[in-house]
C-alpha positions as MATLAB code, in Angstrom:
seq = 'MALKYAGDAAVPSFDLRRAVDAGRSPWLVALFFVPLVNYALMLVLSALPSRPPAPRPEPGKPVVPTAWAIGLSLLASVGLLPFALEGAICVVMGVPLALPIALAGAVVGLSRSRSSLVACSRT';
ca = [
      -1.352  -26.319    1.510;
      -0.184  -27.331   -1.944;
      -1.747  -24.178   -3.393;
       0.243  -22.060   -0.959;
       3.510  -23.564   -2.147;
       2.451  -23.194   -5.771;
       1.871  -19.496   -5.089;
       5.224  -19.223   -3.338;
       6.864  -20.669   -6.422;
       5.103  -18.253   -8.779;
       5.947  -14.983   -6.995;
       9.728  -15.115   -7.577;
       9.123  -15.650  -11.289;
       6.991  -12.484  -11.316;
       9.809  -10.632   -9.567;
      12.260  -12.003  -12.120;
      10.173  -10.768  -15.021;
       9.787   -7.353  -13.402;
      13.535   -7.069  -12.692;
      14.354   -7.881  -16.303;
      11.639   -5.478  -17.494;
      13.182   -2.716  -15.369;
      16.631   -3.452  -16.782;
      18.002   -4.865  -13.524;
      19.880   -8.067  -12.862;
      17.724  -11.190  -12.680;
      19.819  -12.235   -9.671;
      17.885   -9.699   -7.564;
      15.265  -12.420   -7.254;
      17.552  -14.184   -4.774;
      16.635  -11.416   -2.294;
      13.028  -12.626   -2.437;
      13.925  -15.503   -0.122;
      15.178  -13.170    2.646;
      12.327  -12.423    5.077;
      11.144   -8.783    5.120;
      13.628   -7.909    2.375;
      11.245   -9.519   -0.118;
       8.631   -6.848    0.621;
      11.161   -4.081    0.016;
      12.254   -5.817   -3.182;
       8.682   -5.907   -4.486;
       8.171   -2.228   -3.621;
      11.408   -1.162   -5.302;
      10.757   -3.236   -8.407;
       7.239   -1.872   -8.713;
       8.541    1.712   -8.495;
      11.268    1.308  -11.124;
      10.363    2.478  -14.626;
      10.322   -0.029  -17.455;
      13.097   -0.008  -20.000;
      12.609   -0.469  -23.727;
      12.296   -4.163  -24.486;
      15.365   -6.003  -25.677;
      15.216   -7.745  -29.021;
      13.004  -10.784  -28.739;
      14.596  -14.208  -29.093;
      13.982  -16.227  -32.198;
      10.679  -18.103  -32.235;
      10.992  -21.545  -30.737;
      14.103  -20.632  -28.762;
      13.478  -21.223  -25.030;
      13.903  -18.435  -22.528;
      16.300  -20.096  -20.112;
      16.429  -17.564  -17.216;
      12.682  -17.765  -16.578;
      12.747  -21.536  -16.662;
      15.676  -21.574  -14.248;
      13.901  -19.174  -11.885;
      10.753  -21.280  -11.874;
      12.776  -24.449  -11.356;
      14.780  -22.955   -8.496;
      11.606  -21.571   -6.915;
       9.955  -24.975   -7.023;
      13.106  -26.559   -5.609;
      13.170  -24.012   -2.774;
       9.492  -24.641   -2.054;
      10.078  -28.374   -1.878;
      13.061  -27.710    0.380;
      10.841  -25.751    2.776;
       8.277  -28.544    3.085;
      10.097  -30.197    6.031;
       9.826  -26.928    7.976;
       6.090  -26.769    7.279;
       5.783  -30.374    8.387;
       7.674  -29.567   11.585;
       5.273  -26.678   12.253;
       2.284  -28.956   11.739;
       3.787  -31.488   14.149;
       4.298  -28.748   16.751;
       0.658  -27.682   16.419;
      -0.523  -31.275   16.833;
       1.703  -31.683   19.890;
       0.343  -28.458   21.410;
      -3.316  -29.456   21.094;
      -3.350  -31.640   24.238;
      -2.079  -28.699   26.260;
      -4.188  -26.003   24.610;
      -7.493  -27.893   24.492;
      -8.016  -28.192   28.282;
      -7.047  -24.548   28.744;
      -9.490  -23.472   26.038;
     -12.270  -25.603   27.499;
     -11.628  -24.192   30.975;
     -11.819  -20.676   29.545;
     -15.079  -21.543   27.803;
     -16.582  -22.878   31.040;
     -15.489  -19.812   33.025;
     -16.774  -17.476   30.328;
     -20.096  -19.284   30.106;
     -20.596  -19.263   33.876;
     -19.726  -15.550   34.078;
     -22.109  -14.684   31.257;
     -24.901  -16.692   32.877;
     -24.293  -15.047   36.256;
     -24.383  -11.591   34.660;
     -27.627  -12.479   32.886;
     -29.174  -13.602   36.186;
     -27.977  -10.383   37.870;
     -29.466   -8.276   35.072;
     -32.796  -10.073   35.185;
     -33.140   -9.395   38.962;
     -32.831   -5.644   38.503;
];
């Protein structure tokens, strides 16, 4: 599960780099966190042509926007952890209801398959 959130934190930074590479505002990355819009954002950013690179910063000078995007992505991922925990709790609470139903379905399916095998062997 931790790897999933690490991946979720990395994707917005890729979108940020692509937006800057295409000459667009880095704030477009905020649209990544809107469901379904994030797919459209990735498609649009992948279709945009690259612009000539801007002058590179001096060596040793940190690139602040990328660091901010990574930090905000990690913060958003940590903020979504309670929702993932709530989902896990719901699954655990549903197991007592789903398990008997699944077992009953398995018993019915097994008995039907055995009865069809017996019927086939008689013919």
